[in-house]
N, C-alpha and C positions, 0 to 999 in steps of 0.2 A: 303688497301685491296679493290679490285674491288667488288662493290655490284652487285648482279644479281637478276633477277626476276624468281621465280619458275613459271612453267606453271600453269595458273589458269583457272578454269571453272567459267566464270562470269555469274551471274544470269541476267535475263532480266532487273530486276529493277536496279541492279548495273550498267549495261551497259547503261541504260537510263540516270542515274545520271552522269556517267562519260562522256557520249556524251554531256550532257549539259555543263560540264566544258570546254570541248574542243571547243564547239560551241561559247564560249564567252570568248575571251582572257582577256578582261578587268576584268570580275568577277574573273577569275582564279588568276590574278595578285594581286588583292585586297586581296584575301584569303591568298595567300602566304605571303604577306607583313604583314597582320594583325596577323596571327597565328604564323608564323615561324620567321618573320623578314626577310627583303629582303636579308640580308647577311648571314642568317643562314639556308636557305632552303637547304635540302640535295638531291634535285632532280631538274631537269630542263625539259622544254618542247620544242619541235621543230617539224618540219615537214619534210617529205621526199616525193619526187615525183618519182613514178615508171614508167619507159618508157613502154608504152603499144602499141599494134597494134589492130586496130578495122577495120573490113572489112565487106562487104555485103555478104549475103548468100541467094540465091533464094530457096524457099520452095514451089514450085508450086503444088506438089502432096502430100497433107496432108489429114489426116483422117477427114472425114466429117459426119460420123455417130457416135452415142453414145454421142452426145453433150447435154449440159444442156438446150439449146434452139436453135432455128433455124431462120435464116434470110429469109425474103420474101420481094421482091420488087426491086427497082432500085435506085442506089446511084451514084451521079456524084461527084467524088472527084476533087477538083480544081487543084490538082497537078498531080494525076495519071490517071484520066479518069473515065470511067463508069464501075460499077460492077452490074450485075443482078443476084439475088439469087432466086432460085426456090427450091421446096421441093418435095421429093418423100417419101411416107410413107405407111406402112402397116396399116390396121385397124383391131381391135380385138373385137369380139362380147362379150357382157357382159355375155352371156350364150350360150350353144350349145344345139342342138336338141330342138329348141323352139316349143311351141304350140301356134299358133296365134289365135286359136278359130275358130268358124264357120264363113264363109264368111267375112274374114278380108278385110278391106278397109283402105288404108293410108289416113290420114287427113292432115298430113304435115311431111316434113323431114327438120330438122333444123341442120345446121352446126354451131358449136361454137368453136372458138379457142381464148383464152384470150391473150391480150397483157400483157406485164410486166408493172404494174402500181403501184402507191402508192397514198394514200389519202393525199391531201394537205389542205383541208378545209371542212367546212360543211355549207350548205345553211341555210336559216332561218327556214326551216322545219326539220333540223337535218339530211338531206341527204348528204352522202359523195360526195365530189368533188375530181376528180382524175387528175393525170398527167401521161402521158406515155413518157415524154420527155427523160427519162433515156435510153430508148431503141428504140427511133425513130430517124431516120437519114434523114433529109431533105438536101437541098443544103447548101453551105457554108454561105448563108445569113440566114439560119434557116427556109426558106420557105418549107412548106409541100405540095408537088405536087402529084397528083394521078398517079397510074400505072394501067395497064391492068392485069386482072387475069383470067386465064382459068384453069379449073380443069378437068383432063382427067382420065379415067380408065387406070391404069398402067398394062402393060402386062409382065414386067420383074419381076422374082421371087427374092425377097430379102431374101437370105438365112441367117440363124442365125449363122451357124458355117462354118469355113473355111475348106473345104475338103482337101486342100493341106498343111495344117499345120501339125506339128509333133504330136501335141496332138489332140485327137478327140474332146475335148470340147473347142477348141480355137475359140473365137468369130470372125465372119467375119468382116473385116474392109473394108470400102469403102473410096476411096480417091478422092480428087478433080482432075480434068483433063481438060485441055484446049489445043486444037490444033489451036487456033486462029480463029475458026469459032464461030458462034452464037448459036450452038447447046448446049443443056444441057447434059453434059457427066460426067461419073465417071469411076473409075478404081478399080477393085476388087483384084488387085495383080497379076492377070494373063491375064485379058482381059479388053477391054474398052467397056463401056456400053453407048449407045446413047439413052437417054430416049425420045428424040423427035421422034426417029424412032420406039419406042416401046410403044407409047401412042395409046390408042384405042378410045373408045367412049367419046365424050365431055359431061361431067356431069354438068358443070356449067360455065357460062362466065359472067364477069362484066367488062364493058369497062373502068370504072373509079372507082378505090378503093382509098379512102383517109383515112388512119388510124386516129381514133378520140379518144380523152380522155373522151368522154361523157359516162356516165353510161348506161348500157343496161337496159331498162325499159320493163318489161313484165306484161301484163294484162291478167288475166284469168277470165272466166265467166263474160265478159264485159256486162254491161247493166242489170245485175241481182243483187239480194240481196247478192249473194256470190262473187261479183267482188273483186278481190285481185290484187293489184299492187306491184310488187317486183322490186328492183333495184339491179344490180350486177355490178362487176368491168368491165371496158372497154374490149371489145373483138371484133374480126372479126366474124360477124354472116351472114348467108345466108340461104335462103330457097331453097332447092334443088328439082329437078324434081321427083315427086312421082312415075311416071311410071317406071323410071330406077330402083328405089329401090324396087318397087313391084316385078319386074321381077328378080332382083338380089337376094333378100332376102325372101320376103313373099311367092313367088311362089315355093321356094325350101324347104318349110316345109316338114319334114319327109325324105328328101333326104340326101345322103351321104355328100353333100357339107357343110351342117351346123352341121354335127354330131360331129366333133372334131376339135381341133386347126390346126392340120396338113392338114386335108382336106380343111378347110376353107382358110388357107393361100395359098394353091395351086390353089384353085378355084377362089378366089378374091385376086389379088396380090397387091391391094392398089390403091392409088391415086397419081397423078402427078399434083402438084400445080405449074403452069407455070406463071411466072411474065414477063411482057414486058413493055418497056418504051412507053409512049405516046409522040410521036415525039422523042425528045431526053431527056425528063424529067421524073421524078418519085421520089418516096421516098421509104425508106426501114424501116422495123420494125422487131423487135424480137418477135417471137411467142412462147408462153409457151405450147408447144405440150405435155409436161408431166403432165400438170394440170389435176386434176380430172374433171374439167369443160370443158376440150377439148374433144369434142365428136361429133358424128352424132346421133341425136335422131330421130328415126322413130316413129311418133305418128300414131296410127291406132285405128280403132274401129272394134268390132266383135259382132255377135248376142248374146244377153243375153238369158238366159233360160226363161225369161219372154217375152212372145210374143210381138213383136213390139218394143222392146227396144234393145239398144246396150250398150256395155261395152267399155270403153276406155283402151288402153294398150300402152306400149312403148317398143321399142327394141333399145338398145344403143350400138354403136360401138365407141371404143376409139382408141387413137393413141399410144398405149403402145408397139406396135411392132417395127420393125426396121424402122428407119427414117434417112434420109440423106439430106444434102444440095447439090445443084449443083451451081457452080459459072461460069458465063460467064464474063470474064474480058477483057475489051478493054483498055489496058494500052497504051495510045497514047502519053503522054507527057514525060515519063521517060522510058529509056531502062533498065529493071532490069536484072542484071547479077551477077554472083559470083565475089567477089572483090579480091583485092591484099592482100594476106595473109602475105606477107613479109614487105611491106611498109605501109600497111593500105590504106584506101580510104579517099578521101576528104569529100564526102557526103555519109551518111548512109540512106538507104531507108527502112523504116519500114512500110510495107503495109499489112493490114489485109486481111481476106478471103483467107489465105493460099498463100501468094505471096512472101514476102521478110522479112528478119530479119537481124540483125547484130550480129556478133561474136566479142567479145572482149577478146583477150589474155592478161591477166594481167601482163605478162612479155614479152617485145619485143622480147627477145631471151634468150638462156641459160645463156649468160653472164650477162644480166640484172637480171635474177633470182638469180644467184650466188652472185652478188654484194649486192642484198637486204638481202639474208640470212646471208652473212658475216657481214652486218651492224647490224643485230638484234639477231644473235645467238652467243654463246661463242665457239670459236674454241677449239678442243680437242688436237690438235697437230698432228693428224694422218689423215689429210685431211677430218676430220669430225667435228662434234660439240658435246658439252657436253650434256648428258641426265640425267634426274633424275631417281629415283628408279622405276618409272612407265614407263620408256622408252620414256618420253616426252622430247623434246628439251628445254634446259634452255635458257632463253632470257636475253640479256643485256639491252634491251629496251622493254618497254611495249606499245603495240599498243592501243592507246585510241580511235582512230576513223580512218576509212579508207573510202574515198569517191570517187566514180566515178563521175566526174563532166562533164556533157554533155550539149553542147550548141545547141539550135535549129537553123536550117538553116534560113537565112533571107527570103527565098522564102515562108516559113510558116508565118513569122511575118508580111509579106507584105499583107496578106489576110485581107479584111475588116472585121469589126465587124458585128455581126448579129443584129437582131432587138432588142435584149435584151442588147446590148452593150458588148457582149462577143466575143473575137477573136475566129476564127474557131478552133484553137488548145487549147482553154482555158481548156476544160475538158479532154484533152488527158492525159494518164498516160503511162510512160515507165516502163515496167515490166521486171525485170532481173531474170534469172533462171540459175541454175547450169546445164550446158550442159552435163557434165560427168554422173551425176546421174539422169538427166532429171526430175528435181524437183525444187521447190522453194529454195532459199538460206536459210541458217540457220538464217541469220539476219532477213529475212522476217518471219520465223517461230516464232521468239521470240519477234517480234514487238508487243507491247501491245495495240497499237491504232488500233482498228478494229470496223467497223460498217457494219452490215449485210444489213442495209437499205439504206446506203449512201456510195457506193463504192468509190466515188470520194474523200471522206475524211477518207478512210480506209488505214491502213498500210503506214502512211505518214512519219514515221521515217526511215523505210528501203527503201521505194520508195517515194522519195520526189515529191511534186507537182511542176508544172511548175511555176517558179518565175522569175522575172526580176532582173538583177544585177544593180550595180551603173552605168554601161556603156550602159544600155538599151538593153542588150542581155538576151534573155530568156533561162533559164537553168533548167536542172533536176539534182538532186543529188541522187545517188544510194549508200546506205551504205553497205559496204562489210567488216565490222570490224571483225566479227566472221569468215567469210569465209577466210579472210587473216590470222587470228590467227590459223585457222586449218591448213593452209599451213605451217606456222612457227613452230607451236608446234608439230603437228602430221605428218608432211611431206606429207600432202595431195597433190595429183597430179591434183586436180581440179582447173586448172589455167584459164579455159575458161568460160566466162559468155555469155549467150545469151540475147539479147535485142529484145523485141517485143513491138508493140503498144497494149495497152489494154484499154478498157472502163469499165472493171470490174475486179479490181485486187484481189477480193475475190475468183474468180473462178480459181482454180489452177490445174484442170485436164489437162492431156497431150494428144495431138493428135500425132499419129505416122506419120512418113514421109515414103512414099513408095519408095523402091529401092534407098535409099539414097546413093550417091557416096561419102559421107563424113562420115568416121567412127565415127566422134565425134558428128555430128548433126543428130540424128535419131528420134527426137521428139521435139515438141515445144508446148508451152502453148495453150490450146484450146481457151482461151480467145481471142487470136489474130485471131482465125478462125471466131469467131462469131462477129467480128466488120468489117465493110467494109472500115473503115477510114484508113488514112495513115498520116505519118509525115516524115519530112526530118531533119536529124541531122548532125552536123559537126562531121567528123571522126578524126582520129589520124595522118593523113598524114602530113608531114612536110610543105606542101604548104598551109595548113590552118593557118590563123592568130593565133598567140600565145594565145590571150585572148579568142578565140573561139574553139581552138583545144581541143579535148577530153583529159582529164587528170585523173590520178589515184593518189590522194593525201592521204598521211598517216600522221596522227598526233600522236606523241608518247611522252612518259615520259622516261627520262634517269636519273639514280642515279648519283649524283656528286661523284667524287673520294675523 
């Protein structure tokens, strides 16, 4: 009698244990021999390779607002060329209809935007020492070079809701846009916005900005018995021109401009942080615009009720309104274009900042899919397959592990190591997502290895880290075991997987793609938008050497007759 497997819902723990068996054939053989006896085993294991097709997909117009963080600066990718990221943001007052007292005078205006940092040590006095390396992008040698920053008053109104959407409460999406020029542009779904043409007064300018991991040291009441020194996490800080903010804010006391949120948003439409290269160089950093410490603080004094004395006050503006990135991409070395959906591409170009991704169809064609189903399901005799009482297909083979094995192109491996001895691609992660549902794969969701503080070492079962094989080829392994089981057991039609480059696999939000001409690819992980980096992988085309060609390997257990 032929033995069959009922459709099983595997727990994450069981999946982890089972994957461990598949990952080590030697251990599995020893267990079979010791427990069952080599000649008495009632099942056997084997592997199956599914023919796939992987091709490039350009994604130049992706959502650039509503992100978890925003890029600022200049990044030179050794393969793709230069990306410059600028920021346009609304500012939101801490209160409306303020009373600044009698004869208010600004003493200082301080801009603070934290970097993403973590504590790595403490000095002899117990003060925290930080690093911002996880969100700082220098050149491929790791060198951190300065960029120029100019902050302008923005004259374009960033609306909260899309007036052209079917629902009245649909949030407005802004998308990246590039026409090959050096202007900072965006697309709102109906029209193109050129922020370089909509900037007004220059608010601040610094010819050389170099992101630093040094703590911010603040001293109050210096030289007095009340002197206090405080240290805070690394941030970009700047003292802004008092005259501008007096005219903009203090002098409008009692006016309609500061009376409510709508009036203020229309009156002061925010700031444009414009980054520029110094020569051809620069660095790029992620800014934590959503932090409670990201703000503009207007420090002022006003007359006290006691003659001859003054009182200190503050008025704070935060960046909790609409914020977006603009990207100027000078892709000089690689011509990004949509790929060959039939034969697959030889090289796959994964470029961040909303440029390019790869699509992997897990079955080369309908015939390949049918061959696979025929091999793992039990035929019912009526051109279909047998099902259990719950309507799930009954399997003749149990999928233990399914791996998408991806090789890194030699152009990436040839890049030199940085000053710390790490190859340029060392910390890259390839993130796979379910294109049909525009979400992470189920394998990712049940992956028990997660670190909120160290994304590089998070989700390493479902999204393998970059490792070198016995032939010196660097590879990534993406586990799609449960994704494939869902196709087998439940007849899921989700056969396409998207691949993007990520430097934070914990960030799973989705950015929409504007006016997509591909009914399948309508969104991509926002993690690929907030990294300027890129990588090149070998694809599935037959011209790629067999040991480097992308493959979809399935390891399974089959009962013996």
